[in-house]
N, C-alpha and C positions, 0 to 999 in steps of 0.2 A: 631703578636699576635695569630691569627687563628692555624697558625702550631703548635705552643706551648700549645695550648689549646686541639688540636686535639692529639698530643703526650702523653700528661698527661692522656688522657682520655683513648688511649690504654694500657698506664702502668698501671692504675688504674684498667682497665678492667682484665687484665692478673693477677692482685694480687686477684680481686675479685674471680676469675676462681680458683685459688689455694686456697684460703679461702673455696670456695664452696666444694673442693675436700676433705680438711682435715676435714672440718666440718661433712661432710657426714660420714667419717670414724669414727669421735667421736661419732656420733649418731648411728650409726652400732653397735659400742663396748657397748654404753650404753643400748640399747634395747635388745642386745644378752645376757648381763649379769644380766638380770631380775631374780629373784630366780626360778620362775616356768621354765624357758627355761634352766638356769643352771642345774637343778634337772633331768630334762628329757634327757639332753644331756650327763650329767656326769656319770649318774648312771651305765652305762656298761663300762663305762672306768675305774671308782673305782673298780668295782667287778673284772675285767680283772686284773688290777693292782696288786690287792691283791692276786690272784690266783698265777700271776707271782711270787710275792715275796715270798710267802709262800712255792710255789712249789707244791701245793696240789689242788686238787677239792673241793672248798668250800662246795658244797652240801655233798659230801661223808664224809668231817669231821664233819659237823654238825649232820648230821644223826648218827654218832659215840657219839657225846657228848650230844643230846638231852636229854638223859636220866639223866644224871648230871645236867642239866638246869634245868630240871622239878623237880630236888629233891631240888636244890637250891631255887626255887621258893616257896617250901614249908615253908622253913624257911624265906625266904626275899620274900615277896608277892609283894614289890614295882617292882621288876624286876631282871633279870640276869644282872649283870655288868661285863664288861671285857675290857681290853685296846688293842688298835690296833695302833701302833706306838705312835704318840702324843696325840691320841685321845682316849676318855673314852665313852665306848657305851654303852647305857641302852636299853635291850629287855624287852618289858611288857611281863608278863607271859601268857596275852592272845594271843600274837604273837606265843609262843611256840606250842600252839595247833593247828595252821595254816598250819602248813608244813614248810619243808626246804625254799621254796621260799620266803614266807612271811617272815620269819626270816632273810634270806639274805638281802630283801628289806628294812626291817625295820633298820637293820645295817648299810648298804649304805646311807640309809636317814639320820641316826644319823651322819655319817661322815660328809655328804654334808653339813647339816645344821650347824653343828659345825665349818665347814671349812668357810663357806658363811659369817655367821654373826660374826666371830672372830675379835676381835680388835687386829689389826696390829700397833705395835709401830714403825717399820721401816718405812722410807720414801720408795716411791712406788718403785724407781729403785733399792735403797740398799735391797728390800726384795728378791731380786734375788739371792743374797749372803748369807742372813741368812735363808731361807726357803730351806730344802733339797727337798721337792716336791712342786713345785710352785703352789700352790692351792689357793694362794691369788690373783693370775690371773684372778679367776672366782668367786670372792668375792665381797660383797657389798662394800667393800673398794675400789676395782677397779673399780665397776660401778660408785660409786660418784668421783673417779679421773677423768674417761673419761667425764662424765656429765659437770663438771666443765669446761674441756676443750672445751666442745661443746659449751657451752653459752659463753665461751670467744671468740670462732671462729663467734659465731653468730652475738656478739657486733661487731667484726672487719668488719662483712660483712655489717652491718646496717651503719656503719661510712663510708665505701667504697662506699656504694650506695648514702649517702649523697653527698659524693664529686663528684660523677658523676652527681648528680642533677644540681650542679652549674656549671658543666663545658659543659653540652649537650646545646644546643640553643633550639633543640626540646625537651622539657621536659618530653613527652612520652616516649622518649627512656631511661628514667630512670627505666621504668618497663619493657620495651622489652629487651634490653641488658642483665640485669642481668637474666631474664626470661630464654632467651637462653643458658645463661653461666650455670645456675643451672640444666637445661635438660641434656646438654653435660657433666656436672660433675657428674650427676647421671648414666650415661651409664655403667661405670666400675662396679658399684654394682650389676648391673644385672646377672653377671655371677661369681663375686667373691666370694660367698658363696661355688660353687661347687668346685672352684679352692682351696680353703682354706682347704676342707675337705680330707686331704692326710693324709697317715698313715706313721707311723715311728717306730722306736725301741724306742724312748723315748717319756713320756707323753707330752712334750711340744708340740709335733707336733700334738699329737690327740687333745689338747686343741684348736688349731688353728680353727678348724671347729666350735667350739662352738664360737668363738670370732666374726665370720661374718655368723652365722645363719641366722640373721635378715637382711642380706644385701638386699635382695628382697624388704622387707618392707622399707627400707630407698629410694632404687630406686623409688618405687611407689609414696613416700611423696615428694621427691625432684622434681621427673618428673613432676608430677601434680600441683606441687606447680609452678614450672617454666611456664607451660601452663597458669595458672592463670594469672601470671604476665604479659604474653605476650598479653592475651586477654584484660587484664585492659589497658595496653599501646596501643593497637589498638582501644580500645572504646574510650580513650581519644584523638587518633589520629582521628577518625571518628568525634567526636565532634568538633575538631578543624578546620577540613574542613569545618564541618556544619557552623561554626561562620563565616569563611571566605566566603562561598557562601552567607551567609545572610547579610554579611556586603556590598558585593558587589552588591546585589540586591537592599539594602538600599540607597546605592549611587546612583545607576542608576534611583530609582525612585525620589530622592532628586533633580537631575539633570534636570529630566523632569518636574517636579513640578516649578522649577526655570525657564525653557524654557516656559513653559505654563503661568507664571506668566507674563514674559517679553512680550510674544505676546499679552496677554491682555491690558497691558500698551500701547502697539503700536496701538491696535486698538482704545482703549479709544482717544488717541492723534488725530487719523484720525477723529472719530466721531466729537470730538471738533472743530477741524479745519474746517471741512463741515459746522458746524452749525455756525461756525463764519463768513464764506464765505455767506453763505445764507441770513444771518442778514445784511450784508454789502450791498448786492445786493438790497435788499428790500429797504433801505435806499436811 
């Protein structure tokens, strides 16, 4: 029975390590796909992609067209509207007076915001075939998808930890073992962000750097949570040792009290016997 219990403990621990590893990846994707992070990382990628597709320098083209933009703003004060691919971009007339850099930044911001909050009707994996440029990968839709997967992994981890609680004779190991496993599972995320920041000819490779840009944050969260679990486990272990020591001394004191009680009774018997002998002699 002990062998089976130990084998099950090892098997569940391996599963828990895998769940921690996968769950950390899901959490990394969820945090990396927050809008502010996506905006900061995606802006230069969008600008470079537009210049490659158009085959011109955007700044130079805007300088040529800025006169006609300002004329349109006189007729339409709400802004200058134009299309780029599937996205309709609106530039406020105030931006036109701030120079080409501000115009480019505003246009890129509009593209990113439209792509990020767009409602995608395709399922996550089918969107690869339906979207020409896979911007859905850095959208709120993708963030919600990975967040749901993270909560699923978290639920699985809690179930596996509960199973370990029933398998371990020393219950404090329920905290120590998962804590160590979580710390080990966090280690790959210390460097994965740098490894994923690779360049390539396609935009998909440039997006990889965004996906794992928060890997170091996840490393810190997982590693220090693991340390916390290990500390809690050792605190419980110290309490267990303390209870054992206290129980040992209580037993010893009880034994000594019994011996004292036994000696006292014997002394009483001797005293009584002496008194009886004395009284008999007097008679």
